[in-house]
C-alpha positions in Angstrom: 114.1 91.6 71.9 112.1 88.7 73.3 114.3 88.5 76.4 114.0 92.2 77.0 110.2 92.2 76.7 109.9 89.0 78.8 112.1 90.5 81.6 110.0 93.7 81.6 106.7 91.9 81.7 108.0 89.0 83.9 105.7 86.1 83.6 104.6 84.7 86.9 104.3 81.0 85.9 107.5 79.1 85.6 106.2 76.7 82.9 107.9 76.4 79.6 105.8 77.8 76.7 106.0 77.4 73.0 107.3 80.3 71.0 103.9 81.2 69.7 102.3 81.1 73.2 105.1 83.2 74.6 104.5 86.0 72.0 100.7 85.7 72.6 101.2 86.1 76.3 103.6 89.1 76.0 101.2 90.8 73.6 98.2 90.2 75.9 100.1 91.6 78.9 101.0 94.8 76.9 97.4 95.3 75.5 95.4 94.4 78.6 96.1 97.7 80.5 95.1 99.7 77.4 91.8 97.9 77.0 91.1 98.3 80.7 91.7 102.0 80.4 89.4 102.3 77.5 86.7 100.4 79.3 87.0 102.8 82.3 86.7 105.8 79.9 83.6 104.2 78.3 81.9 103.7 81.6 82.8 107.2 82.7 81.3 108.8 79.6 78.1 106.8 80.0 77.8 107.8 83.7 78.4 111.5 82.9 75.3 111.7 80.5 
């Protein structure tokens, strides 16, 4: 599972990371686009008022 997610997300840095840091980085890369989308929607709703 870790290899599949890592290949889909493809980390740019070539440094070796600890297991915990690897999972934190993969989670962050999956969550960041969703948070960015929510921020855009929040700004859009504030501007519409």
